[in-house]
ROZA-308832 format. One record per residue: residue number from 0; x, y, z of N, C-alpha, C in turn. Coordinates in pm, 1 decimal, always signed. Each point is the difference from the previous one (the first is absolute). Layout:
BEGIN
NUM  X  Y  Z  X  Y  Z  X  Y  Z
...
//
This chain:
BEGIN
0  +83.0  -119.6  +0.0  -83.0  +119.6  +0.0  +86.9  +125.2  +0.0
1  -32.5  +93.2  -87.7  +67.2  +129.1  -2.5  -65.1  +87.5  +107.7
2  +62.3  +7.0  +117.5  -62.5  +66.6  +113.5  -33.6  +145.7  -29.2
3  +92.9  +72.5  -61.7  -22.2  +142.1  -25.9  -117.3  +20.8  -95.5
4  -8.6  -83.0  -103.8  -107.3  +14.9  -97.6  -135.5  -34.5  +61.3
5  -5.0  -105.2  +80.9  -126.9  -38.6  +61.9  -43.1  +104.0  +102.0
6  +95.5  +53.8  +76.6  -34.0  +103.3  +97.3  -54.2  +124.3  -70.3
7  +60.5  +38.0  -112.4  -48.2  +115.7  -75.4  -141.3  -24.9  -52.6
8  -26.2  -122.2  -45.7  -134.0  -32.6  -48.4  -101.2  +0.0  +115.0
9  +41.2  -51.1  +114.1  -85.0  +1.7  +119.7  -36.6  +144.2  +36.1
10  +99.3  +88.0  +5.9  -26.4  +140.6  +30.8  -94.5  +62.8  -102.1
11  +24.5  -28.0  -125.9  -77.2  +62.9  -106.8  -145.6  -47.7  +1.3
12  -21.6  -128.8  +18.1  -134.4  -54.9  -13.6  -81.6  +7.3  +129.5
13  +63.0  -27.4  +113.2  -75.2  -10.9  +125.2  +5.4  +124.8  +86.4
14  +100.9  +83.5  -17.0  +13.8  +117.0  +85.0  -32.8  +128.3  -78.2
15  +81.0  +33.4  -96.6  -27.7  +121.4  -77.5  -132.0  -13.0  -75.4
16  -28.5  -118.2  -52.1  -124.0  -23.3  -73.7  -107.8  -64.8  +83.8
17  +0.0  +23.9  +130.4  -90.1  -68.6  +92.8  -146.9  +18.5  -37.0
18  -76.8  -103.0  +33.6  -145.4  +3.7  -12.8  -60.7  -8.7  +139.6
19  -120.6  +49.5  +19.7  -63.4  -11.4  +131.9  -9.5  -146.6  +41.8
20  +21.2  -27.0  +127.8  -0.7  -138.9  +44.6  -133.9  -45.5  +53.9
21  -104.1  +79.6  -20.4  -132.0  -41.0  +43.9  -104.4  +101.8  -38.6
22  -128.1  -35.8  +14.5  -108.2  +93.9  -34.0  +3.6  +121.2  +91.6
23  -23.1  +114.8  -59.2  -0.1  +122.7  +78.3  +134.8  +66.1  +13.4
24  +106.8  -72.0  -31.5  +134.5  +58.7  +4.9  +30.1  +70.0  -131.6
25  +89.1  +98.3  +5.1  +40.6  +69.1  -122.9  +148.7  +32.1  +7.0
26  +62.2  +5.4  -114.8  +142.1  +32.7  -11.6  +12.8  +147.4  -39.2
27  +86.9  +70.1  +72.3  +28.8  +140.2  -30.7  +147.8  +13.8  -33.5
28  +28.5  +75.4  -105.9  +138.1  +24.7  -43.4  +24.8  +150.5  +1.3
29  +93.1  +41.7  +85.6  +26.0  +142.2  +12.2  +138.1  +24.2  +57.9
30  +73.5  +94.5  -56.7  +128.0  +42.2  +54.7  +102.6  -110.7  +16.5
31  +6.6  -91.5  -95.3  +97.0  -108.5  +9.1  -37.2  -109.3  +97.5
32  -127.1  -6.3  +39.3  -47.8  -98.8  +96.3  -123.1  -70.6  -56.4
33  -5.7  -130.8  +20.2  -120.4  -78.0  -30.5  -53.3  -52.6  +132.6
34  -126.0  +30.7  +29.7  -57.5  -40.6  +127.4  -138.7  -59.3  -21.5
35  -43.4  -79.5  +96.5  -136.7  -50.0  -0.1  -76.3  +64.5  +113.6
36  -118.9  +48.4  -33.5  -91.4  +59.1  +98.0  -125.0  -86.3  +3.2
37  -40.9  -38.4  +121.5  -116.0  -86.9  +15.7  -69.2  +34.6  +130.8
38  -106.5  -73.9  +31.5  -65.0  +25.1  +128.2  +85.7  -57.1  +112.8
39  -43.4  +23.1  +122.3  +82.7  -33.2  +115.2  +20.0  -149.6  +19.3
40  -86.1  -83.4  -59.0  +13.3  -144.3  +15.9  +96.7  -61.8  -100.6
41  +43.6  +77.6  -99.1  +88.4  -50.2  -104.0  +140.2  +59.3  +17.6
42  +90.5  -37.0  -92.6  +138.7  +45.8  +9.9  +13.9  +137.6  -61.9
43  +60.6  +91.7  +74.5  +31.5  +134.3  -47.2  +150.9  +18.8  +5.8
44  +59.5  +53.4  -107.2  +142.7  +23.2  +8.5  +67.6  +31.4  -131.1
45  +131.6  +18.0  +10.3  +85.5  +32.6  -113.4  +60.1  -127.9  -54.0
46  -19.3  -22.9  -129.2  +47.4  -120.7  -66.0  +133.4  +19.8  -71.6
47  +23.1  +119.9  -50.5  +118.1  +25.3  -83.6  +30.5  +148.6  +6.3
48  +129.0  +31.9  -11.7  +37.7  +140.6  -7.8  +126.4  +13.5  -82.3
49  +13.1  +112.7  -65.4  +121.1  +36.1  -73.3  +42.2  +136.8  +51.8
50  +82.0  -0.4  +104.5  +32.7  +123.2  +70.3  +149.4  +25.5  -0.9
51  +36.5  +126.7  +14.3  +140.9  +35.3  +15.1  +17.6  +69.4  +134.8
52  +123.1  +32.1  +33.2  +27.2  +57.2  +131.6  -67.9  +135.4  +18.8
53  -15.6  +75.4  -108.7  -59.5  +131.9  +12.0  -150.7  -5.7  +26.5
54  -68.1  -98.3  -59.5  -145.8  -2.6  +10.7  -57.2  -101.8  +95.1
55  +84.0  -83.7  +60.8  -51.3  -110.6  +80.0  -79.1  +47.1  +121.8
56  +54.1  +96.0  +74.7  -68.4  +43.1  +121.9  -135.4  +63.7  -30.9
57  -5.4  +77.5  -106.0  -128.0  +60.8  -39.1  -100.0  -108.5  -39.3
58  +46.2  -100.3  -74.0  -89.6  -108.6  -40.7  -52.2  -75.9  +122.1
59  +85.7  -21.4  +98.0  -43.2  -68.6  +122.4  -108.8  +80.5  +69.4
60  +21.2  +130.2  +14.1  -99.6  +84.2  +65.6  -131.1  +3.5  -78.4
61  +8.7  -3.9  -132.1  -121.2  -1.5  -82.5  -81.8  -126.7  +26.3
62  +68.3  -114.2  +18.1  -73.4  -124.5  +26.7  -63.4  +3.7  +138.4
63  +72.7  +52.0  +95.8  -56.1  +12.8  +135.1  -125.5  +86.9  -3.6
64  +8.2  +111.3  -71.0  -115.3  +89.7  -9.0  -118.2  -67.3  -69.1
65  +28.1  -74.0  -106.1  -108.0  -65.6  -74.7  -73.6  -102.9  +85.8
66  +74.5  -88.4  +64.7  -64.6  -108.7  +73.3  -57.7  +46.6  +133.2
67  +70.4  +86.8  +70.4  -56.4  +48.4  +126.1  -122.5  +86.3  -25.2
68  -2.5  +67.3  -114.3  -118.3  +76.0  -35.5  -122.3  -87.8  -19.3
69  +23.3  -125.8  -33.8  -108.8  -96.8  -14.7  -25.7  -77.9  +129.1
70  +82.6  +27.6  +101.6  -13.9  -73.9  +125.0  +51.2  -141.8  -7.8
71  +100.7  -22.2  -85.7  +49.1  -135.3  -22.5  +139.9  -20.1  +57.3
72  +20.9  -111.9  +68.6  +134.6  -51.5  +20.2  +47.7  -52.0  -135.2
73  +129.1  +13.1  -28.7  +46.5  -50.3  -129.0  +141.8  -53.0  +10.2
74  +37.8  -70.9  -102.9  +130.6  -66.6  -5.2  +78.4  +48.9  -121.7
75  +126.2  +25.4  +21.4  +92.0  +25.4  -112.4  +78.5  -128.9  -17.6
76  -25.4  -68.9  -109.2  +63.1  -130.7  -23.9  +134.8  +24.4  -67.4
77  +104.6  -2.6  +80.0  +133.4  +37.9  -45.8  +81.2  -123.5  -38.3
78  +61.5  +4.4  -116.6  +85.8  -108.4  -48.2  +146.0  +40.3  +12.4
79  +86.6  -99.3  +15.1  +140.9  +26.7  +27.9  +70.1  +72.0  -114.2
80  -55.2  -4.2  -120.6  +63.9  +67.7  -112.8  -61.5  +136.8  -29.8
81  -96.5  +42.9  +81.1  -64.9  +128.9  -25.1  +95.8  +115.9  +28.9
82  -19.9  +107.8  -73.0  +78.7  +122.2  +15.9  -85.9  +111.0  +60.4
83  +65.7  +96.3  +66.5  +143.3  +6.3  +28.5  +41.4  -103.3  +104.4
84  +129.7  -22.5  +11.8  +51.1  -106.2  +86.5  -36.9  +19.4  +146.1
85  -24.0  +124.5  +41.4  -34.6  +27.4  +139.7  -150.1  +17.6  +20.6
86  -81.9  -54.8  -91.1  -144.6  +18.2  +10.9  -53.9  -58.9  +130.6
87  +54.6  -111.9  +43.6  -46.0  -59.3  +126.5  +20.6  +96.7  +116.3
88  +117.4  +60.6  +6.8  +27.9  +95.1  +108.0  -92.8  +120.4  -8.6
89  -31.3  +44.0  -119.8  -90.4  +113.2  -16.9  -141.3  -35.2  +47.8
90  -44.3  -121.7  -27.1  -131.9  -42.1  +45.6  -5.7  -4.6  +152.8
91  +104.2  -54.3  +60.9  +3.9  -4.9  +146.1  -0.9  +140.8  +59.1
92  +74.5  +89.6  -59.8  +5.3  +137.5  +50.0  -134.0  +70.2  -13.4
93  -81.1  -44.5  -96.8  -131.0  +62.0  -21.7  -108.2  -60.2  +88.3
94  +35.4  -99.6  +81.2  -97.1  -55.1  +93.7  -52.8  -137.8  -33.3
95  +54.9  -63.2  -104.1  -38.7  -137.3  -31.5  +68.3  -96.0  +96.7
96  -57.5  -118.3  +16.3  +65.7  -106.7  +75.6  +21.5  -119.8  -93.2
97  +114.6  -62.1  +13.9  +34.5  -112.8  -86.5  -49.7  -130.0  +61.2
98  -62.3  -82.3  -82.8  -36.4  -134.7  +39.2  +105.4  -97.2  -53.1
99  -2.7  -126.1  +40.1  +105.6  -93.4  -42.5  +12.0  -11.5  -151.6
100  +124.4  -4.2  -45.3  +27.1  -13.8  -143.1  -32.1  -141.9  -46.9
101  -39.7  -9.9  -124.7  -24.3  -128.8  -64.5  +85.0  -8.1  -125.9
102  +22.6  -120.2  -49.1  +80.6  -19.7  -120.0  -90.3  -15.2  -121.0
103  +21.9  +82.9  -101.6  -71.2  -15.1  -126.4  +59.7  -118.9  -73.5
104  -80.6  -103.0  -24.6  +46.1  -120.7  -66.4  -86.4  -26.3  -122.7
105  +64.5  -43.1  -107.9  -69.0  -24.7  -126.8  +46.4  -134.0  -55.8
106  -92.8  -72.5  -58.6  +32.9  -125.8  -68.3  -69.4  -2.0  -135.0
107  +63.7  -63.7  -95.5  -64.2  -24.6  -128.8  -80.9  -128.4  +13.6
108  -129.0  +8.3  -30.4  -89.0  -113.6  +21.7  +51.4  -124.3  -70.5
109  +55.0  +17.2  -118.6  +47.3  -115.2  -77.8  +115.1  -73.0  +68.1
110  +69.4  +65.6  +92.5  +114.2  -61.6  +67.3  -38.4  -72.6  +128.6
111  -125.6  +10.4  +41.3  -41.5  -58.0  +127.0  -49.9  -142.7  -16.8
112  +17.8  -78.9  +105.5  -58.7  -133.3  +5.6  -142.3  +14.2  +51.3
113  -96.1  -40.6  -82.5  -139.3  +29.2  +29.4  -79.3  -121.1  +47.7
114  +66.7  -113.7  +21.3  -74.2  -120.7  +36.0  +1.9  -29.8  +148.8
115  +43.0  +96.2  +83.3  +0.5  -20.6  +144.3  -143.2  -13.1  +51.1
116  -27.6  -109.6  +69.8  -134.5  -26.2  +49.8  -6.8  +27.1  +149.7
117  -119.9  +28.0  +51.9  -13.1  +17.8  +145.2  +19.2  -132.5  +72.8
118  +24.8  +5.1  +130.1  +15.6  -123.8  +76.5  -125.6  -86.6  -6.0
119  +16.7  -127.3  +28.0  -113.9  -91.8  +0.6  -106.5  +49.0  +97.1
120  -124.7  -7.2  -43.7  -111.1  +41.4  +84.3  -34.8  +146.9  -8.3
121  +74.7  +76.0  -79.2  -25.7  +143.5  -15.3  -50.7  +26.4  -140.9
122  -102.1  +80.8  -9.9  -50.7  +39.0  -131.8  -8.9  +151.7  -7.5
123  +16.7  +52.0  -122.2  -8.5  +142.5  -23.8  -138.9  +34.9  -51.6
124  -55.7  +108.0  +52.2  -127.8  +49.9  -49.6  +16.2  +147.2  -33.8
125  -59.3  +40.7  -108.9  +9.3  +140.3  -40.8  -111.4  +80.1  +65.2
126  +36.3  +114.9  +52.8  -96.6  +88.7  +64.6  -66.1  +86.4  -106.0
127  -130.2  -15.8  -16.0  -73.9  +77.6  -99.1  -120.8  +71.0  +59.5
128  -24.8  -17.9  +129.4  -118.8  +54.7  +63.7  +34.1  +33.5  +146.0
129  -95.0  +57.9  +74.4  +30.1  +36.1  +138.9  +47.2  -117.0  +85.7
130  -55.4  -118.2  -20.5  +43.8  -114.9  +79.4  +145.3  -34.1  -30.0
131  +37.7  +6.5  -126.0  +139.1  -25.1  -36.1  +93.1  +106.7  +52.7
132  -44.5  +125.6  -5.1  +81.7  +109.1  +53.7  +21.9  -18.3  +149.5
133  -100.6  -51.2  +70.4  +14.8  -23.4  +143.9  +108.6  -102.9  +28.6
134  +12.8  -100.9  -84.3  +105.2  -99.9  +17.6  +138.0  +64.8  -11.5
135  +17.6  +83.9  -101.7  +128.0  +67.0  -21.5  +32.0  +92.3  +116.8
136  -97.1  +75.1  +44.3  +21.0  +94.8  +109.4  +28.4  -73.4  +130.9
137  -66.1  -112.2  +22.8  +24.0  -78.2  +121.2  +146.4  -42.2  +8.7
138  +55.6  -47.4  -111.8  +141.6  -37.3  -2.2  +87.4  +121.8  +23.8
139  -32.1  +110.3  -67.0  +79.0  +122.7  +13.9  +11.5  +40.8  +146.7
140  -112.0  -2.7  +70.9  +1.3  +42.4  +140.2  +81.0  -95.8  +86.8
141  -12.4  -130.3  -25.3  +71.9  -97.4  +80.8  +149.3  -4.8  -34.1
142  +32.9  +20.2  -128.1  +139.8  -8.9  -42.3  +80.0  +123.4  +36.7
143  -62.8  +118.4  -10.8  +73.0  +125.0  +18.6  -37.1  +73.8  +128.5
144  -103.1  -46.4  +68.9  -38.8  +63.5  +124.7  -54.7  +139.8  -16.2
145  -60.3  +28.1  -114.6  -53.6  +132.9  -26.7  -148.0  -8.8  -34.6
146  -69.2  +110.4  +14.9  -142.7  +5.2  -32.1  -19.7  -4.8  -151.3
147  -94.3  -82.0  -45.0  -21.0  -17.9  -143.2  -117.9  +74.7  -56.0
148  -54.3  +95.7  +74.6  -120.0  +70.8  -46.1  +23.7  +72.3  -131.9
149  +111.8  +71.4  -7.7  +27.3  +74.7  -123.7  +23.8  -95.2  -116.7
150  +73.8  -108.7  +24.6  +24.5  -97.4  -106.5  -131.7  -55.2  -52.0
151  -91.8  -33.6  +89.4  -128.6  -54.2  -43.3  -75.4  +101.5  -85.6
152  -1.8  +125.2  +42.2  -68.3  +103.4  -77.0  +59.6  +14.2  -139.3
153  +132.8  +2.9  -6.4  +67.3  +17.5  -128.0  -21.8  -120.2  -91.0
154  +9.3  -120.2  +57.6  -16.2  -120.6  -80.9  -141.9  -10.6  -54.5
155  -98.7  +25.9  +82.8  -138.5  -6.8  -46.3  -27.7  +105.6  -107.1
156  +54.4  +119.8  +18.2  -19.9  +105.4  -100.0  +62.2  -39.8  -133.4
157  +118.7  -57.3  +4.9  +69.4  -41.6  -122.2  -74.9  -114.1  -67.8
158  -45.7  -98.2  +77.8  -73.2  -112.8  -57.7  -130.6  +44.9  -63.9
159  -64.0  +100.7  +59.3  -126.0  +47.8  -54.4  +20.0  +83.8  -126.1
160  +102.4  +84.3  +0.5  +17.6  +95.4  -109.0  +80.7  -56.0  -116.5
161  +101.6  -80.3  +29.4  +90.4  -44.9  -106.3  +59.7  -135.1  +36.5
162  -82.2  -106.0  +5.2  +48.2  -129.7  +48.8  +110.1  -61.5  -84.8
163  +12.4  +41.9  -125.0  +103.2  -56.7  -86.9  +140.1  +48.2  +31.5
164  +13.8  +94.5  +93.5  +133.2  +53.4  +30.8  +52.7  -45.8  +135.8
165  -70.2  -90.3  +67.1  +48.5  -47.8  +128.9  -24.3  -150.5  +11.2
166  +100.3  -70.8  +48.3  -10.4  -142.3  +29.7  +30.0  -15.8  +148.6
167  -101.5  -36.0  +77.1  +16.5  -20.3  +144.2  -26.4  -146.8  +30.3
168  +91.6  -61.8  +74.5  -5.6  -144.7  +22.0  +16.9  -29.2  +147.9
169  -80.3  -93.6  +49.8  +16.0  -50.0  +136.4  +31.4  -148.7  -5.7
170  +86.4  -45.1  +88.9  +32.4  -142.3  +13.5  -77.5  -55.0  +118.7
171  -74.1  -107.6  -22.7  -83.4  -58.0  +103.6  +52.2  -137.5  +39.7
172  +4.2  -26.1  +130.6  +32.2  -131.7  +54.2  -113.5  -38.7  +93.8
173  -69.3  -106.5  -33.2  -117.5  -40.8  +77.3  -100.3  +113.9  +12.2
174  -12.5  +75.9  -108.2  -96.9  +108.1  -4.2  +42.3  +128.6  +66.3
175  +118.1  +1.2  +63.0  +48.6  +118.9  +68.3  +104.6  +72.3  -84.6
176  -7.5  +133.4  -9.7  +100.7  +73.4  -78.0  +133.8  +1.9  +73.1
177  +105.7  -45.1  -67.9  +132.3  -8.4  +62.9  +103.9  +85.3  -72.3
178  -29.8  +45.4  -119.4  +89.5  +88.3  -74.9  -82.3  +73.7  -103.8
179  +50.7  +113.0  -46.1  -71.5  +78.1  -100.5  +96.8  +94.5  -68.4
180  -39.7  +45.6  -116.0  +80.9  +94.5  -75.8  -86.3  +58.8  -110.2
181  +48.6  +107.4  -60.4  -72.2  +57.3  -112.5  +99.1  +47.9  -105.7
182  -52.2  +22.9  -119.2  +80.4  +50.3  -111.2  -80.0  +107.5  -70.8
183  +68.4  +109.4  -32.4  -63.0  +109.1  -72.9  +54.0  +2.9  -142.1
184  -91.1  -5.8  -96.2  +33.4  +3.2  -141.7  -19.1  +142.7  -50.3
185  +102.3  +54.1  -62.5  -5.5  +139.4  -46.2  -11.2  +0.2  -152.1
186  -118.9  +22.7  -53.7  -18.6  -4.2  -145.7  +93.0  +96.7  -72.0
187  +49.1  -42.6  -115.1  +86.0  +84.6  -80.6  +144.4  +2.9  +42.4
188  +36.1  -82.2  +99.7  +138.3  -8.9  +45.1  +47.2  -144.5  -9.0
189  +128.5  -20.1  +22.6  +56.8  -134.4  +0.8  +3.9  -60.7  +139.2
190  -52.8  +71.1  +100.5  +20.8  -37.6  +139.7  -130.0  -37.2  +71.4
191  +8.7  -107.9  +77.1  -103.6  -35.7  +97.1  +66.1  +1.9  +137.3
192  -71.0  +53.4  +99.0  +59.1  +16.5  +132.1  -51.8  -101.7  +100.2
193  +91.5  -57.8  +76.6  -36.5  -93.4  +105.9  -5.5  +75.8  +132.5
194  -109.9  -16.7  +73.6  -21.7  +75.6  +122.8  -58.3  -90.3  +108.0
195  +31.0  +34.0  +123.8  -70.4  -55.6  +114.0  +18.2  -147.1  +27.3
196  +105.0  -63.3  -51.0  +19.1  -141.2  +26.9  +27.4  -24.8  +147.3
197  -85.2  -77.0  +64.2  +17.0  -26.5  +142.1  -50.8  -138.0  +36.7
198  +59.4  -57.9  +104.7  -37.2  -132.1  +49.6  -16.0  +7.7  +151.4
199  -103.0  -62.9  +53.3  -19.0  +0.6  +144.8  +117.4  -73.8  +64.9
200  +39.0  +38.4  +121.3  +123.8  -51.9  +59.9  +14.6  -151.5  -1.2
201  -105.0  -73.0  +31.9  +13.8  -144.9  +12.4  +17.0  -71.8  -133.7
202  -17.9  +70.7  -110.7  +15.6  -61.7  -131.3  +124.6  +49.3  -74.3
203  +81.8  +78.8  +63.1  +119.4  +49.4  -66.9  +103.7  -110.5  -14.9
204  +83.7  +14.6  -103.8  +104.8  -97.4  -23.4  -45.0  -124.6  -73.4
205  -119.8  +1.1  -57.0  -52.1  -118.2  -69.6  -14.6  +21.1  -150.6
206  +52.5  +110.9  -49.4  -1.0  +22.0  -144.5  -120.8  +73.9  -54.4
207  -84.5  +53.0  +88.6  -118.7  +69.4  -49.3  +34.1  +129.1  -72.9
208  +99.1  +73.6  +50.9  +36.7  +125.9  -65.4  +44.4  -26.4  -143.8
209  +87.7  -99.3  -18.4  +48.0  -32.5  -134.3  -113.9  -45.1  -90.6
210  -91.1  -80.3  +54.2  -111.7  -47.9  -80.4  -92.2  +113.1  -41.8
211  -19.1  +99.0  +88.3  -83.0  +114.9  -35.2  +66.4  +86.8  -106.0
212  +133.0  +12.4  +5.8  +70.9  +73.0  -105.5  -20.2  -70.4  -133.8
213  +17.8  -132.2  -2.4  -16.1  -75.4  -124.4  -143.5  +10.1  -52.7
214  -95.9  -7.0  +89.4  -141.1  +9.4  -40.3  -27.7  +133.2  -68.0
215  +49.7  +106.9  +59.9  -23.8  +131.7  -59.6  +82.2  +20.2  -126.8
216  +119.1  -58.1  -3.7  +81.5  +10.2  -121.9  -69.8  -67.6  -117.8
217  -65.5  -112.3  +25.1  -74.6  -65.7  -107.6  -112.6  +90.0  -49.4
218  -67.5  +66.8  +93.6  -107.2  +91.3  -40.5  +56.1  +117.6  -80.3
219  +116.0  +52.8  +42.7  +62.3  +110.8  -73.7  +37.0  -43.5  -141.1
220  +55.9  -120.7  -13.3  +36.8  -51.9  -132.1  -123.7  -14.5  -87.9
221  -109.0  -48.7  +58.2  -122.8  -18.7  -77.7  -55.2  +132.5  -50.5
222  +27.7  +108.0  +72.0  -46.3  +133.1  -41.2  +103.0  +72.8  -86.2
223  +113.2  -63.0  -29.8  +97.8  +58.0  -90.4  +99.3  +95.3  +62.5
224  +17.4  -3.5  +132.5  +95.3  +89.5  +65.0  +140.2  -61.0  -3.0
225  +99.3  +84.3  -22.9  +137.6  -46.5  -10.7  +70.7  -5.8  +134.8
226  -27.8  +98.3  +87.3  +74.3  +11.3  +125.4  -94.1  -4.7  +121.1
227  +54.0  -51.4  +110.0  -61.4  +12.8  +131.5  +87.8  +90.4  +84.3
228  -61.4  +87.2  +78.5  +78.7  +84.0  +91.2  -54.6  -13.1  +140.6
229  +89.0  +14.7  +97.1  -33.4  -15.2  +142.0  +77.5  +103.6  +80.9
230  -66.2  +61.1  +98.2  +70.8  +75.2  +103.6  +23.0  -98.2  +114.1
231  +120.5  -53.9  +9.2  +25.8  -114.6  +86.8  +50.1  +40.1  +137.0
232  -58.5  -60.0  +102.3  +51.0  +11.6  +135.5  +125.3  -86.7  +15.1
233  +81.1  +26.9  +101.0  +120.5  -82.7  +20.3  -30.6  -148.4  +13.5
234  -116.8  -34.8  +52.6  -34.6  -141.1  +16.7  -29.3  -69.2  -132.7
235  -51.7  +73.9  -96.7  -35.8  -61.9  -127.9  +106.7  +14.1  -107.5
236  +93.0  +93.6  +17.0  +101.3  +18.7  -103.6  +79.5  -126.7  -29.9
237  +49.5  -76.1  +99.9  +77.1  -121.0  -34.1  -81.6  -102.9  -78.0
238  -128.0  -11.2  +33.9  -85.4  -95.1  -71.9  -15.0  +43.6  -145.0
239  -26.2  +128.3  -20.3  -17.7  +51.3  -135.6  +127.7  -12.1  -82.3
240  +114.2  +22.0  +61.9  +126.5  -16.0  -72.3  +17.1  -143.9  -45.4
241  -34.4  -96.6  +85.4  +10.7  -140.6  -39.4  -95.2  -34.3  -114.3
242  -111.5  +71.8  -6.2  -97.2  -25.3  -106.4  +38.6  +66.1  -132.2
243  +97.8  +90.9  +2.8  +45.4  +63.2  -123.5  -26.3  +148.1  -10.8
244  -38.3  +65.0  +110.4  -20.7  +144.4  -1.8  +133.5  +72.7  +18.0
245  +8.4  +119.2  -58.5  +120.4  +82.8  +6.5  -28.9  +125.9  +81.4
246  +92.3  +36.7  +87.2  -11.8  +123.4  +76.8  +46.6  +117.3  -86.2
247  -87.3  +100.0  -18.4  +32.0  +116.1  -83.8  +21.0  +127.2  +81.1
248  -18.2  -7.2  +129.5  +15.7  +118.4  +84.7  -88.6  -13.0  +121.3
249  -15.7  +109.0  +72.1  -88.0  +0.1  +115.9  -105.3  +108.9  -14.5
250  -107.4  -16.2  +73.7  -104.4  +101.4  +5.1  -39.5  +20.1  +146.0
251  -13.0  +125.0  +38.8  -30.4  +34.2  +138.7  -121.3  +91.8  +5.0
252  -101.3  -35.2  +78.4  -114.8  +90.2  +15.9  +35.5  +112.4  +99.0
253  -17.9  +123.6  -43.0  +11.6  +115.0  +87.8  -141.9  +53.9  +19.5
254  -45.1  -1.3  +125.3  -140.3  +28.8  +29.8  -11.1  +136.8  +66.5
255  -103.7  +73.8  -41.5  -24.8  +132.6  +57.6  -142.4  +2.3  +55.1
256  -10.4  +40.9  +127.2  -130.9  +13.1  +62.4  -24.6  -106.4  +104.8
257  -83.7  +35.6  +97.2  -37.9  -91.2  +107.8  +122.4  -62.3  +66.8
//
């Protein structure tokens, strides 16, 4: 994989050329910044910027004014290759707080092994309705220890408005959800994104994460997508590397508000 070329394509298609990630959201392009504005239950933030040292601080203040004027907490999604080089320090000085960094990882679907099956006694079911969304959210809460209310709202809205752009899957063992994950398909791009892969504690280490990656990769291939991308936590990066994903940099959420 040509890392520089794929990263440039990722920036061009998913960041600079971003599309709204759900109903009611809109993309705004102004002053060298691409941002998404949505209601309070959805994601609000900066997706891409082309800034220099002279204009960076003004652009940061403009984003703060825009989102706080709407009463929104928002995120500046900063990548390790973004300019200027001191943009992270400028965000911190402006009152943002940094959350843990993740590794941007990309794989070419054609290079992946797609025949990985779930463990014996486990079956995958696709979430297409509120009952299915509840299965995914139940795993999310147990795996990550966080409230899944917003995830449920977003997933149901996406399934209702544009079901062809999201693949949400739950793994069931004896009828109980033990793992879940989702994939977002971005029309007009070469990339499908893997999100939210999680397994309840007692089922970890049994290959469910790998099987869910393979399951979604097969779906991406069937829809004609060339690449899969993941914002990987330290726990999942080694697994993804073994599966054939390449690390292209890091991404850090800088959050403003609340």
